[in-house]
PDB file of the backbone (N, CA, C, O) and the ligand in Angstrom, with CONECT records:
HET     ZN  A 101       1
ATOM      1  N   MET A   1     127.621  82.953  77.914  1.00  0.00           N
ATOM      2  CA  MET A   1     126.808  84.163  77.694  1.00  0.00           C
ATOM      3  C   MET A   1     126.336  84.713  79.049  1.00  0.00           C
ATOM      4  O   MET A   1     125.839  83.950  79.877  1.00  0.00           O
ATOM      5  N   PRO A   2     126.480  86.004  79.281  1.00  0.00           N
ATOM      6  CA  PRO A   2     126.049  86.562  80.577  1.00  0.00           C
ATOM      7  C   PRO A   2     124.531  86.517  80.734  1.00  0.00           C
ATOM      8  O   PRO A   2     123.790  86.542  79.751  1.00  0.00           O
ATOM      9  N   THR A   3     124.093  86.451  81.958  1.00  0.00           N
ATOM     10  CA  THR A   3     122.653  86.463  82.220  1.00  0.00           C
ATOM     11  C   THR A   3     122.306  87.663  83.097  1.00  0.00           C
ATOM     12  O   THR A   3     123.140  88.189  83.834  1.00  0.00           O
ATOM     13  N   CYS A   4     121.059  88.070  82.991  1.00  0.00           N
ATOM     14  CA  CYS A   4     120.589  89.205  83.778  1.00  0.00           C
ATOM     15  C   CYS A   4     120.549  88.830  85.265  1.00  0.00           C
ATOM     16  O   CYS A   4     120.009  87.782  85.620  1.00  0.00           O
ATOM     17  N   PRO A   5     121.110  89.667  86.129  1.00  0.00           N
ATOM     18  CA  PRO A   5     121.103  89.351  87.562  1.00  0.00           C
ATOM     19  C   PRO A   5     119.714  89.427  88.187  1.00  0.00           C
ATOM     20  O   PRO A   5     119.486  88.863  89.257  1.00  0.00           O
ATOM     21  N   ARG A   6     118.796  90.108  87.540  1.00  0.00           N
ATOM     22  CA  ARG A   6     117.462  90.236  88.122  1.00  0.00           C
ATOM     23  C   ARG A   6     116.530  89.125  87.651  1.00  0.00           C
ATOM     24  O   ARG A   6     115.919  88.444  88.475  1.00  0.00           O
ATOM     25  N   CYS A   7     116.412  88.932  86.337  1.00  0.00           N
ATOM     26  CA  CYS A   7     115.412  87.976  85.839  1.00  0.00           C
ATOM     27  C   CYS A   7     116.038  86.728  85.239  1.00  0.00           C
ATOM     28  O   CYS A   7     115.328  85.770  84.935  1.00  0.00           O
ATOM     29  N   GLY A   8     117.361  86.721  85.063  1.00  0.00           N
ATOM     30  CA  GLY A   8     118.020  85.519  84.575  1.00  0.00           C
ATOM     31  C   GLY A   8     118.000  85.365  83.061  1.00  0.00           C
ATOM     32  O   GLY A   8     118.487  84.363  82.538  1.00  0.00           O
ATOM     33  N   ALA A   9     117.442  86.348  82.344  1.00  0.00           N
ATOM     34  CA  ALA A   9     117.408  86.279  80.885  1.00  0.00           C
ATOM     35  C   ALA A   9     118.828  86.350  80.316  1.00  0.00           C
ATOM     36  O   ALA A   9     119.707  86.985  80.899  1.00  0.00           O
ATOM     37  N   GLN A  10     119.038  85.699  79.185  1.00  0.00           N
ATOM     38  CA  GLN A  10     120.355  85.751  78.567  1.00  0.00           C
ATOM     39  C   GLN A  10     120.550  87.089  77.857  1.00  0.00           C
ATOM     40  O   GLN A  10     119.644  87.599  77.197  1.00  0.00           O
ATOM     41  N   CYS A  11     121.736  87.636  78.005  1.00  0.00           N
ATOM     42  CA  CYS A  11     122.029  88.934  77.433  1.00  0.00           C
ATOM     43  C   CYS A  11     123.288  88.840  76.579  1.00  0.00           C
ATOM     44  O   CYS A  11     124.113  87.944  76.761  1.00  0.00           O
ATOM     45  N   GLU A  12     123.420  89.767  75.659  1.00  0.00           N
ATOM     46  CA  GLU A  12     124.661  89.868  74.895  1.00  0.00           C
ATOM     47  C   GLU A  12     125.712  90.524  75.774  1.00  0.00           C
ATOM     48  O   GLU A  12     125.403  91.318  76.662  1.00  0.00           O
ATOM     49  N   ARG A  13     126.956  90.173  75.507  1.00  0.00           N
ATOM     50  CA  ARG A  13     128.046  90.693  76.331  1.00  0.00           C
ATOM     51  C   ARG A  13     128.091  92.223  76.334  1.00  0.00           C
ATOM     52  O   ARG A  13     128.439  92.846  77.337  1.00  0.00           O
ATOM     53  N   GLU A  14     127.732  92.814  75.187  1.00  0.00           N
ATOM     54  CA  GLU A  14     127.856  94.276  75.099  1.00  0.00           C
ATOM     55  C   GLU A  14     126.592  95.024  75.536  1.00  0.00           C
ATOM     56  O   GLU A  14     126.562  96.254  75.541  1.00  0.00           O
ATOM     57  N   ASP A  15     125.545  94.266  75.903  1.00  0.00           N
ATOM     58  CA  ASP A  15     124.314  94.915  76.365  1.00  0.00           C
ATOM     59  C   ASP A  15     124.554  95.693  77.647  1.00  0.00           C
ATOM     60  O   ASP A  15     125.259  95.226  78.542  1.00  0.00           O
ATOM     61  N   ARG A  16     123.974  96.867  77.733  1.00  0.00           N
ATOM     62  CA  ARG A  16     124.089  97.644  78.967  1.00  0.00           C
ATOM     63  C   ARG A  16     122.833  97.484  79.819  1.00  0.00           C
ATOM     64  O   ARG A  16     122.865  97.692  81.032  1.00  0.00           O
ATOM     65  N   TYR A  17     121.735  97.115  79.178  1.00  0.00           N
ATOM     66  CA  TYR A  17     120.506  96.888  79.914  1.00  0.00           C
ATOM     67  C   TYR A  17     119.881  95.577  79.458  1.00  0.00           C
ATOM     68  O   TYR A  17     120.020  95.178  78.302  1.00  0.00           O
ATOM     69  N   CYS A  18     119.197  94.917  80.376  1.00  0.00           N
ATOM     70  CA  CYS A  18     118.507  93.673  80.046  1.00  0.00           C
ATOM     71  C   CYS A  18     117.337  93.983  79.115  1.00  0.00           C
ATOM     72  O   CYS A  18     116.574  94.916  79.366  1.00  0.00           O
ATOM     73  N   GLY A  19     117.192  93.198  78.030  1.00  0.00           N
ATOM     74  CA  GLY A  19     116.114  93.419  77.082  1.00  0.00           C
ATOM     75  C   GLY A  19     114.764  92.990  77.618  1.00  0.00           C
ATOM     76  O   GLY A  19     113.726  93.378  77.083  1.00  0.00           O
ATOM     77  N   LYS A  20     114.773  92.192  78.672  1.00  0.00           N
ATOM     78  CA  LYS A  20     113.525  91.648  79.193  1.00  0.00           C
ATOM     79  C   LYS A  20     112.955  92.497  80.325  1.00  0.00           C
ATOM     80  O   LYS A  20     111.775  92.847  80.311  1.00  0.00           O
ATOM     81  N   CYS A  21     113.797  92.828  81.304  1.00  0.00           N
ATOM     82  CA  CYS A  21     113.271  93.533  82.477  1.00  0.00           C
ATOM     83  C   CYS A  21     113.868  94.931  82.637  1.00  0.00           C
ATOM     84  O   CYS A  21     113.446  95.679  83.520  1.00  0.00           O
ATOM     85  N   GLY A  22     114.842  95.297  81.800  1.00  0.00           N
ATOM     86  CA  GLY A  22     115.399  96.637  81.885  1.00  0.00           C
ATOM     87  C   GLY A  22     116.469  96.814  82.950  1.00  0.00           C
ATOM     88  O   GLY A  22     116.966  97.920  83.166  1.00  0.00           O
ATOM     89  N   GLN A  23     116.820  95.722  83.612  1.00  0.00           N
ATOM     90  CA  GLN A  23     117.876  95.784  84.626  1.00  0.00           C
ATOM     91  C   GLN A  23     119.177  96.273  84.003  1.00  0.00           C
ATOM     92  O   GLN A  23     119.554  95.841  82.914  1.00  0.00           O
ATOM     93  N   ARG A  24     119.854  97.167  84.695  1.00  0.00           N
ATOM     94  CA  ARG A  24     121.144  97.618  84.209  1.00  0.00           C
ATOM     95  C   ARG A  24     122.159  96.494  84.425  1.00  0.00           C
ATOM     96  O   ARG A  24     122.229  95.906  85.504  1.00  0.00           O
ATOM     97  N   LEU A  25     122.926  96.210  83.407  1.00  0.00           N
ATOM     98  CA  LEU A  25     123.909  95.134  83.499  1.00  0.00           C
ATOM     99  C   LEU A  25     125.280  95.709  83.786  1.00  0.00           C
ATOM    100  O   LEU A  25     125.629  96.799  83.333  1.00  0.00           O
ATOM    101  N   PHE A  26     126.060  94.936  84.561  1.00  0.00           N
ATOM    102  CA  PHE A  26     127.377  95.444  84.912  1.00  0.00           C
ATOM    103  C   PHE A  26     128.485  94.585  84.324  1.00  0.00           C
ATOM    104  O   PHE A  26     129.660  94.781  84.635  1.00  0.00           O
ATOM    105  N   ALA A  27     128.111  93.631  83.473  1.00  0.00           N
ATOM    106  CA  ALA A  27     129.127  92.742  82.912  1.00  0.00           C
ATOM    107  C   ALA A  27     130.183  93.514  82.130  1.00  0.00           C
ATOM    108  O   ALA A  27     131.349  93.121  82.081  1.00  0.00           O
ATOM    109  N   THR A  28     129.757  94.628  81.515  1.00  0.00           N
ATOM    110  CA  THR A  28     130.682  95.365  80.663  1.00  0.00           C
ATOM    111  C   THR A  28     131.624  96.255  81.476  1.00  0.00           C
ATOM    112  O   THR A  28     132.604  96.776  80.944  1.00  0.00           O
ATOM    113  N   ILE A  29     131.328  96.426  82.759  1.00  0.00           N
ATOM    114  CA  ILE A  29     132.124  97.361  83.556  1.00  0.00           C
ATOM    115  C   ILE A  29     133.201  96.614  84.349  1.00  0.00           C
ATOM    116  O   ILE A  29     133.947  97.224  85.115  1.00  0.00           O
ATOM    117  N   THR A  30     133.277  95.315  84.166  1.00  0.00           N
ATOM    118  CA  THR A  30     134.160  94.526  85.014  1.00  0.00           C
ATOM    119  C   THR A  30     135.613  94.539  84.553  1.00  0.00           C
ATOM    120  O   THR A  30     136.457  93.856  85.133  1.00  0.00           O
ATOM    121  N   LYS A  31     135.903  95.307  83.517  1.00  0.00           N
ATOM    122  CA  LYS A  31     137.292  95.348  83.057  1.00  0.00           C
ATOM    123  C   LYS A  31     138.177  96.035  84.088  1.00  0.00           C
ATOM    124  O   LYS A  31     137.824  97.095  84.606  1.00  0.00           O
ATOM    125  N   GLY A  32     139.292  95.451  84.378  1.00  0.00           N
ATOM    126  CA  GLY A  32     140.240  96.077  85.293  1.00  0.00           C
ATOM    127  C   GLY A  32     139.836  95.938  86.743  1.00  0.00           C
ATOM    128  O   GLY A  32     138.699  95.580  87.049  1.00  0.00           O
ATOM    129  N   LYS A  33     140.746  96.215  87.614  1.00  0.00           N
ATOM    130  CA  LYS A  33     140.489  96.106  89.054  1.00  0.00           C
ATOM    131  C   LYS A  33     139.783  97.355  89.559  1.00  0.00           C
ATOM    132  O   LYS A  33     139.970  98.453  89.036  1.00  0.00           O
ATOM    133  N   ALA A  34     138.967  97.158  90.592  1.00  0.00           N
ATOM    134  CA  ALA A  34     138.308  98.290  91.231  1.00  0.00           C
ATOM    135  C   ALA A  34     139.355  99.137  91.961  1.00  0.00           C
ATOM    136  O   ALA A  34     140.320  98.607  92.512  1.00  0.00           O
ATOM    137  N   THR A  35     139.156 100.425  91.958  1.00  0.00           N
ATOM    138  CA  THR A  35     140.078 101.313  92.670  1.00  0.00           C
ATOM    139  C   THR A  35     139.783 101.263  94.169  1.00  0.00           C
ATOM    140  O   THR A  35     138.719 100.801  94.581  1.00  0.00           O
ATOM    141  N   GLN A  36     140.717 101.735  94.973  1.00  0.00           N
ATOM    142  CA  GLN A  36     140.512 101.770  96.428  1.00  0.00           C
ATOM    143  C   GLN A  36     139.256 102.547  96.782  1.00  0.00           C
ATOM    144  O   GLN A  36     138.479 102.136  97.644  1.00  0.00           O
ATOM    145  N   GLU A  37     139.064 103.672  96.108  1.00  0.00           N
ATOM    146  CA  GLU A  37     137.889 104.505  96.376  1.00  0.00           C
ATOM    147  C   GLU A  37     136.601 103.736  96.063  1.00  0.00           C
ATOM    148  O   GLU A  37     135.638 103.771  96.828  1.00  0.00           O
ATOM    149  N   ALA A  38     136.608 103.046  94.929  1.00  0.00           N
ATOM    150  CA  ALA A  38     135.419 102.289  94.541  1.00  0.00           C
ATOM    151  C   ALA A  38     135.131 101.186  95.554  1.00  0.00           C
ATOM    152  O   ALA A  38     133.974 100.927  95.885  1.00  0.00           O
ATOM    153  N   ILE A  39     136.172 100.546  96.038  1.00  0.00           N
ATOM    154  CA  ILE A  39     135.993  99.481  97.026  1.00  0.00           C
ATOM    155  C   ILE A  39     135.417 100.048  98.321  1.00  0.00           C
ATOM    156  O   ILE A  39     134.581  99.418  98.967  1.00  0.00           O
ATOM    157  N   ARG A  40     135.881 101.265  98.698  1.00  0.00           N
ATOM    158  CA  ARG A  40     135.375 101.895  99.907  1.00  0.00           C
ATOM    159  C   ARG A  40     133.873 102.210  99.756  1.00  0.00           C
ATOM    160  O   ARG A  40     133.077 101.955 100.660  1.00  0.00           O
ATOM    161  N   VAL A  41     133.513 102.767  98.599  1.00  0.00           N
ATOM    162  CA  VAL A  41     132.099 103.077  98.336  1.00  0.00           C
ATOM    163  C   VAL A  41     131.274 101.787  98.341  1.00  0.00           C
ATOM    164  O   VAL A  41     130.159 101.752  98.862  1.00  0.00           O
ATOM    165  N   ALA A  42     131.832 100.742  97.759  1.00  0.00           N
ATOM    166  CA  ALA A  42     131.127  99.459  97.712  1.00  0.00           C
ATOM    167  C   ALA A  42     130.856  98.946  99.124  1.00  0.00           C
ATOM    168  O   ALA A  42     129.793  98.385  99.388  1.00  0.00           O
ATOM    169  N   LYS A  43     131.808  99.135 100.024  1.00  0.00           N
ATOM    170  CA  LYS A  43     131.628  98.682 101.408  1.00  0.00           C
ATOM    171  C   LYS A  43     130.493  99.426 102.090  1.00  0.00           C
ATOM    172  O   LYS A  43     129.702  98.834 102.825  1.00  0.00           O
ATOM    173  N   VAL A  44     130.417 100.736 101.840  1.00  0.00           N
ATOM    174  CA  VAL A  44     129.342 101.540 102.433  1.00  0.00           C
ATOM    175  C   VAL A  44     127.990 101.043 101.913  1.00  0.00           C
ATOM    176  O   VAL A  44     127.036 100.886 102.675  1.00  0.00           O
ATOM    177  N   ARG A  45     127.929 100.798 100.594  1.00  0.00           N
ATOM    178  CA  ARG A  45     126.664 100.320 100.006  1.00  0.00           C
ATOM    179  C   ARG A  45     126.316  98.929 100.527  1.00  0.00           C
ATOM    180  O   ARG A  45     125.152  98.602 100.754  1.00  0.00           O
ATOM    181  N   TYR A  46     127.348  98.130 100.707  1.00  0.00           N
ATOM    182  CA  TYR A  46     127.162  96.779 101.237  1.00  0.00           C
ATOM    183  C   TYR A  46     126.460  96.839 102.599  1.00  0.00           C
ATOM    184  O   TYR A  46     125.509  96.100 102.853  1.00  0.00           O
ATOM    185  N   LYS A  47     126.946  97.732 103.467  1.00  0.00           N
ATOM    186  CA  LYS A  47     126.362  97.861 104.813  1.00  0.00           C
ATOM    187  C   LYS A  47     124.950  98.435 104.745  1.00  0.00           C
ATOM    188  O   LYS A  47     124.056  98.000 105.470  1.00  0.00           O
ATOM    189  N   LEU A  48     124.765  99.406 103.875  1.00  0.00           N
ATOM    190  CA  LEU A  48     123.448 100.011 103.699  1.00  0.00           C
ATOM    191  C   LEU A  48     122.452  98.949 103.219  1.00  0.00           C
ATOM    192  O   LEU A  48     121.315  98.894 103.688  1.00  0.00           O
ATOM    193  N   GLY A  49     122.891  98.119 102.288  1.00  0.00           N
ATOM    194  CA  GLY A  49     122.044  97.034 101.770  1.00  0.00           C
ATOM    195  C   GLY A  49     121.632  96.086 102.880  1.00  0.00           C
ATOM    196  O   GLY A  49     120.498  95.608 102.920  1.00  0.00           O
ATOM    197  N   LEU A  50     122.576  95.817 103.789  1.00  0.00           N
ATOM    198  CA  LEU A  50     122.270  94.916 104.899  1.00  0.00           C
ATOM    199  C   LEU A  50     121.160  95.480 105.788  1.00  0.00           C
ATOM    200  O   LEU A  50     120.324  94.735 106.299  1.00  0.00           O
ATOM    201  N   ILE A  51     121.161  96.800 105.964  1.00  0.00           N
ATOM    202  CA  ILE A  51     120.125  97.437 106.781  1.00  0.00           C
ATOM    203  C   ILE A  51     118.749  97.205 106.138  1.00  0.00           C
ATOM    204  O   ILE A  51     117.787  96.829 106.807  1.00  0.00           O
ATOM    205  N   TYR A  52     118.686  97.441 104.817  1.00  0.00           N
ATOM    206  CA  TYR A  52     117.425  97.192 104.100  1.00  0.00           C
ATOM    207  C   TYR A  52     117.038  95.717 104.196  1.00  0.00           C
ATOM    208  O   TYR A  52     115.881  95.367 104.428  1.00  0.00           O
ATOM    209  N   TYR A  53     118.034  94.879 104.010  1.00  0.00           N
ATOM    210  CA  TYR A  53     117.795  93.433 104.014  1.00  0.00           C
ATOM    211  C   TYR A  53     117.177  92.993 105.340  1.00  0.00           C
ATOM    212  O   TYR A  53     116.222  92.217 105.362  1.00  0.00           O
ATOM    213  N   LYS A  54     117.734  93.499 106.447  1.00  0.00           N
ATOM    214  CA  LYS A  54     117.241  93.105 107.768  1.00  0.00           C
ATOM    215  C   LYS A  54     115.813  93.594 107.990  1.00  0.00           C
ATOM    216  O   LYS A  54     115.045  92.975 108.728  1.00  0.00           O
ATOM    217  N   LYS A  55     115.462  94.703 107.349  1.00  0.00           N
ATOM    218  CA  LYS A  55     114.101  95.227 107.484  1.00  0.00           C
ATOM    219  C   LYS A  55     113.125  94.512 106.554  1.00  0.00           C
ATOM    220  O   LYS A  55     111.918  94.753 106.595  1.00  0.00           O
ATOM    221  N   GLY A  56     113.672  93.624 105.712  1.00  0.00           N
ATOM    222  CA  GLY A  56     112.824  92.899 104.776  1.00  0.00           C
ATOM    223  C   GLY A  56     112.581  93.646 103.483  1.00  0.00           C
ATOM    224  O   GLY A  56     111.741  93.246 102.677  1.00  0.00           O
ATOM    225  N   GLU A  57     113.323  94.749 103.277  1.00  0.00           N
ATOM    226  CA  GLU A  57     113.192  95.518 102.032  1.00  0.00           C
ATOM    227  C   GLU A  57     114.121  94.903 100.987  1.00  0.00           C
ATOM    228  O   GLU A  57     115.180  95.448 100.675  1.00  0.00           O
ATOM    229  N   LEU A  58     113.701  93.762 100.457  1.00  0.00           N
ATOM    230  CA  LEU A  58     114.596  92.993  99.588  1.00  0.00           C
ATOM    231  C   LEU A  58     114.942  93.738  98.305  1.00  0.00           C
ATOM    232  O   LEU A  58     116.095  93.735  97.873  1.00  0.00           O
ATOM    233  N   LEU A  59     113.943  94.377  97.697  1.00  0.00           N
ATOM    234  CA  LEU A  59     114.195  95.078  96.426  1.00  0.00           C
ATOM    235  C   LEU A  59     115.247  96.172  96.595  1.00  0.00           C
ATOM    236  O   LEU A  59     116.157  96.307  95.776  1.00  0.00           O
ATOM    237  N   ASP A  60     115.109  96.947  97.668  1.00  0.00           N
ATOM    238  CA  ASP A  60     116.062  98.028  97.924  1.00  0.00           C
ATOM    239  C   ASP A  60     117.449  97.461  98.207  1.00  0.00           C
ATOM    240  O   ASP A  60     118.459  97.989  97.742  1.00  0.00           O
ATOM    241  N   ALA A  61     117.478  96.381  98.975  1.00  0.00           N
ATOM    242  CA  ALA A  61     118.758  95.757  99.303  1.00  0.00           C
ATOM    243  C   ALA A  61     119.459  95.266  98.030  1.00  0.00           C
ATOM    244  O   ALA A  61     120.652  95.499  97.835  1.00  0.00           O
ATOM    245  N   ILE A  62     118.692  94.580  97.165  1.00  0.00           N
ATOM    246  CA  ILE A  62     119.280  94.050  95.938  1.00  0.00           C
ATOM    247  C   ILE A  62     119.797  95.191  95.067  1.00  0.00           C
ATOM    248  O   ILE A  62     120.892  95.113  94.510  1.00  0.00           O
ATOM    249  N   GLU A  63     119.000  96.247  94.957  1.00  0.00           N
ATOM    250  CA  GLU A  63     119.389  97.356  94.088  1.00  0.00           C
ATOM    251  C   GLU A  63     120.696  97.993  94.564  1.00  0.00           C
ATOM    252  O   GLU A  63     121.581  98.297  93.764  1.00  0.00           O
ATOM    253  N   ILE A  64     120.798  98.187  95.858  1.00  0.00           N
ATOM    254  CA  ILE A  64     121.983  98.862  96.385  1.00  0.00           C
ATOM    255  C   ILE A  64     123.201  97.935  96.312  1.00  0.00           C
ATOM    256  O   ILE A  64     124.323  98.396  96.099  1.00  0.00           O
ATOM    257  N   TRP A  65     122.981  96.643  96.488  1.00  0.00           N
ATOM    258  CA  TRP A  65     124.095  95.702  96.363  1.00  0.00           C
ATOM    259  C   TRP A  65     124.572  95.588  94.925  1.00  0.00           C
ATOM    260  O   TRP A  65     125.763  95.413  94.666  1.00  0.00           O
ATOM    261  N   GLN A  66     123.625  95.691  93.985  1.00  0.00           N
ATOM    262  CA  GLN A  66     124.038  95.626  92.590  1.00  0.00           C
ATOM    263  C   GLN A  66     124.902  96.835  92.228  1.00  0.00           C
ATOM    264  O   GLN A  66     125.821  96.741  91.414  1.00  0.00           O
ATOM    265  N   ARG A  67     124.586  97.969  92.850  1.00  0.00           N
ATOM    266  CA  ARG A  67     125.433  99.141  92.621  1.00  0.00           C
ATOM    267  C   ARG A  67     126.795  98.954  93.288  1.00  0.00           C
ATOM    268  O   ARG A  67     127.824  99.364  92.751  1.00  0.00           O
ATOM    269  N   ALA A  68     126.784  98.338  94.450  1.00  0.00           N
ATOM    270  CA  ALA A  68     128.053  98.048  95.129  1.00  0.00           C
ATOM    271  C   ALA A  68     128.917  97.130  94.263  1.00  0.00           C
ATOM    272  O   ALA A  68     130.140  97.264  94.212  1.00  0.00           O
ATOM    273  N   LEU A  69     128.252  96.199  93.587  1.00  0.00           N
ATOM    274  CA  LEU A  69     128.963  95.254  92.740  1.00  0.00           C
ATOM    275  C   LEU A  69     129.537  95.947  91.497  1.00  0.00           C
ATOM    276  O   LEU A  69     130.557  95.521  90.955  1.00  0.00           O
ATOM    277  N   GLU A  70     128.871  97.018  91.054  1.00  0.00           N
ATOM    278  CA  GLU A  70     129.445  97.788  89.951  1.00  0.00           C
ATOM    279  C   GLU A  70     130.758  98.432  90.392  1.00  0.00           C
ATOM    280  O   GLU A  70     131.707  98.527  89.614  1.00  0.00           O
ATOM    281  N   ASP A  71     130.799  98.871  91.643  1.00  0.00           N
ATOM    282  CA  ASP A  71     132.012  99.506  92.149  1.00  0.00           C
ATOM    283  C   ASP A  71     133.114  98.479  92.392  1.00  0.00           C
ATOM    284  O   ASP A  71     134.291  98.742  92.147  1.00  0.00           O
ATOM    285  N   ASP A  72     132.718  97.322  92.870  1.00  0.00           N
ATOM    286  CA  ASP A  72     133.695  96.297  93.227  1.00  0.00           C
ATOM    287  C   ASP A  72     133.220  94.945  92.673  1.00  0.00           C
ATOM    288  O   ASP A  72     132.710  94.103  93.413  1.00  0.00           O
ATOM    289  N   PRO A  73     133.397  94.753  91.357  1.00  0.00           N
ATOM    290  CA  PRO A  73     132.798  93.595  90.673  1.00  0.00           C
ATOM    291  C   PRO A  73     133.311  92.245  91.158  1.00  0.00           C
ATOM    292  O   PRO A  73     132.680  91.220  90.902  1.00  0.00           O
ATOM    293  N   GLU A  74     134.436  92.229  91.847  1.00  0.00           N
ATOM    294  CA  GLU A  74     134.986  90.945  92.276  1.00  0.00           C
ATOM    295  C   GLU A  74     134.605  90.596  93.708  1.00  0.00           C
ATOM    296  O   GLU A  74     135.102  89.618  94.266  1.00  0.00           O
ATOM    297  N   ASN A  75     133.726  91.395  94.302  1.00  0.00           N
ATOM    298  CA  ASN A  75     133.335  91.147  95.686  1.00  0.00           C
ATOM    299  C   ASN A  75     132.334  89.992  95.765  1.00  0.00           C
ATOM    300  O   ASN A  75     131.143  90.154  95.495  1.00  0.00           O
ATOM    301  N   LEU A  76     132.851  88.835  96.140  1.00  0.00           N
ATOM    302  CA  LEU A  76     132.040  87.624  96.159  1.00  0.00           C
ATOM    303  C   LEU A  76     130.951  87.691  97.233  1.00  0.00           C
ATOM    304  O   LEU A  76     129.850  87.176  97.036  1.00  0.00           O
ATOM    305  N   ALA A  77     131.255  88.320  98.359  1.00  0.00           N
ATOM    306  CA  ALA A  77     130.278  88.410  99.453  1.00  0.00           C
ATOM    307  C   ALA A  77     129.011  89.122  98.980  1.00  0.00           C
ATOM    308  O   ALA A  77     127.895  88.713  99.300  1.00  0.00           O
ATOM    309  N   ILE A  78     129.208  90.198  98.211  1.00  0.00           N
ATOM    310  CA  ILE A  78     128.047  90.942  97.713  1.00  0.00           C
ATOM    311  C   ILE A  78     127.269  90.089  96.712  1.00  0.00           C
ATOM    312  O   ILE A  78     126.038  90.060  96.733  1.00  0.00           O
ATOM    313  N   LYS A  79     127.993  89.403  95.842  1.00  0.00           N
ATOM    314  CA  LYS A  79     127.317  88.538  94.859  1.00  0.00           C
ATOM    315  C   LYS A  79     126.439  87.508  95.562  1.00  0.00           C
ATOM    316  O   LYS A  79     125.298  87.272  95.164  1.00  0.00           O
ATOM    317  N   LEU A  80     126.986  86.898  96.610  1.00  0.00           N
ATOM    318  CA  LEU A  80     126.241  85.861  97.326  1.00  0.00           C
ATOM    319  C   LEU A  80     125.010  86.448  98.005  1.00  0.00           C
ATOM    320  O   LEU A  80     123.944  85.833  98.014  1.00  0.00           O
ATOM    321  N   LEU A  81     125.164  87.648  98.578  1.00  0.00           N
ATOM    322  CA  LEU A  81     124.019  88.286  99.239  1.00  0.00           C
ATOM    323  C   LEU A  81     122.909  88.591  98.241  1.00  0.00           C
ATOM    324  O   LEU A  81     121.730  88.401  98.537  1.00  0.00           O
ATOM    325  N   ILE A  82     123.292  89.065  97.056  1.00  0.00           N
ATOM    326  CA  ILE A  82     122.287  89.352  96.019  1.00  0.00           C
ATOM    327  C   ILE A  82     121.543  88.076  95.661  1.00  0.00           C
ATOM    328  O   ILE A  82     120.317  88.065  95.547  1.00  0.00           O
ATOM    329  N   GLU A  83     122.302  87.002  95.486  1.00  0.00           N
ATOM    330  CA  GLU A  83     121.672  85.730  95.130  1.00  0.00           C
ATOM    331  C   GLU A  83     120.698  85.278  96.212  1.00  0.00           C
ATOM    332  O   GLU A  83     119.590  84.823  95.927  1.00  0.00           O
ATOM    333  N   ARG A  84     121.140  85.417  97.466  1.00  0.00           N
ATOM    334  CA  ARG A  84     120.284  84.986  98.558  1.00  0.00           C
ATOM    335  C   ARG A  84     119.005  85.832  98.631  1.00  0.00           C
ATOM    336  O   ARG A  84     117.909  85.302  98.810  1.00  0.00           O
ATOM    337  N   ALA A  85     119.160  87.134  98.492  1.00  0.00           N
ATOM    338  CA  ALA A  85     117.997  88.024  98.541  1.00  0.00           C
ATOM    339  C   ALA A  85     117.041  87.724  97.386  1.00  0.00           C
ATOM    340  O   ALA A  85     115.822  87.760  97.553  1.00  0.00           O
ATOM    341  N   GLN A  86     117.614  87.426  96.203  1.00  0.00           N
ATOM    342  CA  GLN A  86     116.758  87.118  95.048  1.00  0.00           C
ATOM    343  C   GLN A  86     115.998  85.811  95.275  1.00  0.00           C
ATOM    344  O   GLN A  86     114.830  85.691  94.907  1.00  0.00           O
ATOM    345  N   GLU A  87     116.674  84.833  95.884  1.00  0.00           N
ATOM    346  CA  GLU A  87     116.011  83.574  96.240  1.00  0.00           C
ATOM    347  C   GLU A  87     114.809  83.855  97.151  1.00  0.00           C
ATOM    348  O   GLU A  87     113.703  83.367  96.918  1.00  0.00           O
ATOM    349  N   GLU A  88     115.057  84.651  98.186  1.00  0.00           N
ATOM    350  CA  GLU A  88     114.001  84.954  99.153  1.00  0.00           C
ATOM    351  C   GLU A  88     112.839  85.677  98.498  1.00  0.00           C
ATOM    352  O   GLU A  88     111.672  85.441  98.811  1.00  0.00           O
ATOM    353  N   GLN A  89     113.198  86.577  97.570  1.00  0.00           N
ATOM    354  CA  GLN A  89     112.170  87.311  96.850  1.00  0.00           C
ATOM    355  C   GLN A  89     111.286  86.350  96.069  1.00  0.00           C
ATOM    356  O   GLN A  89     110.061  86.475  96.060  1.00  0.00           O
ATOM    357  N   ARG A  90     111.931  85.385  95.410  1.00  0.00           N
ATOM    358  CA  ARG A  90     111.178  84.406  94.631  1.00  0.00           C
ATOM    359  C   ARG A  90     110.268  83.577  95.530  1.00  0.00           C
ATOM    360  O   ARG A  90     109.111  83.340  95.185  1.00  0.00           O
ATOM    361  N   SER A  91     110.777  83.130  96.682  1.00  0.00           N
ATOM    362  CA  SER A  91     109.952  82.283  97.530  1.00  0.00           C
ATOM    363  C   SER A  91     108.822  83.097  98.169  1.00  0.00           C
ATOM    364  O   SER A  91     107.749  82.566  98.456  1.00  0.00           O
ATOM    365  N   GLU A  92     109.078  84.397  98.389  1.00  0.00           N
ATOM    366  CA  GLU A  92     108.013  85.253  98.906  1.00  0.00           C
ATOM    367  C   GLU A  92     106.860  85.354  97.915  1.00  0.00           C
ATOM    368  O   GLU A  92     105.690  85.317  98.297  1.00  0.00           O
ATOM    369  N   ARG A  93     107.208  85.482  96.637  1.00  0.00           N
ATOM    370  CA  ARG A  93     106.193  85.621  95.593  1.00  0.00           C
ATOM    371  C   ARG A  93     105.343  84.374  95.465  1.00  0.00           C
ATOM    372  O   ARG A  93     104.183  84.438  95.059  1.00  0.00           O
ATOM    373  N   ASN A  94     105.937  83.224  95.819  1.00  0.00           N
ATOM    374  CA  ASN A  94     105.210  81.963  95.674  1.00  0.00           C
ATOM    375  C   ASN A  94     104.234  81.705  96.820  1.00  0.00           C
ATOM    376  O   ASN A  94     103.454  80.753  96.778  1.00  0.00           O
ATOM    377  N   LEU A  95     104.283  82.552  97.834  1.00  0.00           N
ATOM    378  CA  LEU A  95     103.362  82.359  98.951  1.00  0.00           C
ATOM    379  C   LEU A  95     101.928  82.661  98.521  1.00  0.00           C
ATOM    380  O   LEU A  95     101.706  83.515  97.663  1.00  0.00           O
ATOM    381  N   PRO A  96     100.961  81.972  99.106  1.00  0.00           N
ATOM    382  CA  PRO A  96      99.567  82.189  98.720  1.00  0.00           C
ATOM    383  C   PRO A  96      99.043  83.576  99.125  1.00  0.00           C
ATOM    384  O   PRO A  96      97.884  83.899  98.863  1.00  0.00           O
TER     385      PRO A  96
HETATM  386 ZN    ZN A 101     116.399  91.025  83.174  1.00  0.00          ZN2+
END
């Protein structure tokens, strides 16, 4: 069963939005290969996300990377960056 990339809640395969946090889900868009154009757009978003990430704007970075992942769902580098940013976000919240 797919899980929400933002809050980790379990979602139905056909859900377009997470029922818990409202995150847009991209599991349903992963059919077929990304087009060259989509991959190019994903690369631009990937770099833009990195700029936000370096500035510590984790939310913006995650959001833009998730859009990049919609364009290029098989891009493992973007998936890993989202996971890392989400980890950091969680540990930031736990600070006193
Ligand atoms: Zn969610």
